C-alpha positions in Angstrom: -8.9 9.5 7.1 -11.3 10.3 4.1 -11.2 14.2 5.6 -7.7 14.4 5.4 -7.7 13.3 2.1 -10.5 16.0 0.8 -8.3 18.7 2.8 -5.1 17.7 1.2 -5.5 15.9 -2.3 -5.6 18.2 -4.8 -9.1 17.4 -6.8 -7.7 15.4 -9.7 -5.5 13.3 -7.5 -8.6 12.8 -4.9 -9.7 9.7 -5.7 -6.7 7.8 -5.2 -6.3 8.5 -1.6 -9.8 8.2 -0.8 -9.6 4.6 -2.4 -6.4 4.1 -0.2 -8.3 5.0 2.9 -11.1 2.6 1.8 -8.7 -0.4 1.1 -6.7 0.4 4.1 -9.3 0.3 6.6 -10.8 -2.9 5.0 -7.1 -4.5 4.7 -6.0 -3.6 8.4 -8.5 -4.5 10.3 -9.0 -8.3 8.1 -4.5 -8.6 8.8 -5.2 -7.6 12.1 -7.8 -9.8 13.0 -6.8 -12.8 10.8 -3.1 -12.3 10.0 -3.5 -12.8 6.1 -4.4 -10.4 3.2 -6.9 -12.9 1.2 -6.9 -13.2 -2.7 -10.4 -12.1 -2.4 -9.4 -8.6 -0.9 -5.7 -8.0 -2.5 -6.4 -8.8 -6.2 -9.5 -6.5 -6.7 -7.2 -3.9 -5.6 -5.3 -4.4 -8.9 -7.8 -2.9 -11.2 -9.5 -0.7 -8.6 -6.0 1.3 -8.4 -5.7 0.7 -12.2 -8.7 2.5 -12.5 -8.5 5.4 -10.1 -4.9 6.0 -11.6 -6.2 6.2 -15.5 -9.3 8.4 -14.2 -6.7 10.6 -12.3 -4.8 11.1 -15.9 -1.7 9.6 -14.1 1.0 7.8 -16.3 0.0 4.2 -16.5 3.8 3.2 -17.7 4.9 4.3 -14.9 2.5 3.3 -12.2 2.9 -0.4 -13.8 7.0 0.3 -13.4 6.4 1.2 -9.9 3.6 -2.2 -9.3 6.6 -4.4 -10.7 9.4 -2.8 -8.6 7.7 -2.4 -5.3 6.2 -6.1 -5.7 9.3 -7.5 -6.9 11.3 -6.2 -3.5 8.7 -7.4 -1.2 8.8 -10.6 -3.5 12.4 -10.7 -3.2 12.3 -10.3 0.6 9.6 -12.8 1.2 11.9 -15.5 -1.0 15.1 -14.4 1.2 13.1 -15.0 4.6 9.8 -16.5 4.4 8.9 -15.9 7.8 9.6 -12.0 7.6 6.6 -11.2 5.1 3.4 -13.3 3.8 2.1 -13.9 0.6 -0.4 -11.3 0.9 2.1 -8.7 1.7 4.0 -9.5 -1.8 0.5 -9.2 -3.5 -0.6 -6.1 -1.8 2.7 -4.2 -2.9 1.7 -4.3 -6.4 -1.1 -2.0 -6.6 0.5 0.2 -3.8 3.7 0.3 -6.0 1.4 1.5 -8.5 0.3 4.6 -6.6 3.6 5.3 -5.5 5.5 5.3 -8.9 2.8 7.6 -9.9 3.9 10.2 -7.1 7.5 9.7 -7.8 10.0 7.1 -8.0 11.5 8.5 -4.4 8.1 7.6 -3.3 8.9 3.8 -3.0 12.1 4.0 -1.1 10.5 6.3 1.4 7.1 4.2 1.6 9.0 1.3 2.4 10.9 2.7 4.9 7.8 4.4 6.2 6.0 1.1 6.0 8.8 -0.7 8.4 9.0 2.2 11.0 4.9 1.7 10.8 5.1 -2.3 11.5 7.6 -1.8 14.4 5.6 0.6 16.0 2.6 -1.6 15.8 5.2 -4.5 17.3 5.6 -2.5 20.2 1.5 -3.0 20.8 0.9 -6.2 19.0 0.7 -9.1 21.1 -0.5 -11.8 18.6 1.2 -14.5 16.7 3.4 -13.0 13.6 3.7 -9.2 12.9 1.2 -8.1 10.3 2.9 -6.1 7.5 -0.3 -5.2 5.7 -1.2 -2.1 8.3 2.5 -0.6 7.8 2.2 -0.7 4.0 -1.2 0.7 3.6 -0.4 3.6 6.0 2.7 4.2 4.3 1.1 4.5 0.9 -1.7 6.4 2.1 0.6 9.0 3.7 2.3 9.2 0.6 -0.6 9.7 -1.9 -2.5 12.3 0.4 0.6 14.2 0.5 1.3 14.2 -3.1 -0.4 17.1 -3.5 
């Protein structure tokens, strides 16, 4: 993942997909093994991604709007169907939405659809209790971020 990001992302934006790759590995392994995304791993993503976006020169107001919209959408899904999505997924959607909002407004629905597709494909293989959505969110956001350049 890091090599692909290094090859495709433009230099000013490169720290974003590199950070997402690191977060993606850590959070995906955690979600697949324990079927939860603990606050100790999701909440530090907010300042980490915020600082990284700031260092990359992203529009922070747009990133904040993307954070609110993407997390709000996932919160709505959680409220309407609590068994469909965990609280960790909602918390994770915030910083990922900040990245997506920084890319473009179209990136938000695109990543939501891609995340659902990745989760459905994972469901073909998954044999555990409940189907984790975090890996799909992370993969979709990384794909959008790495192709933003």
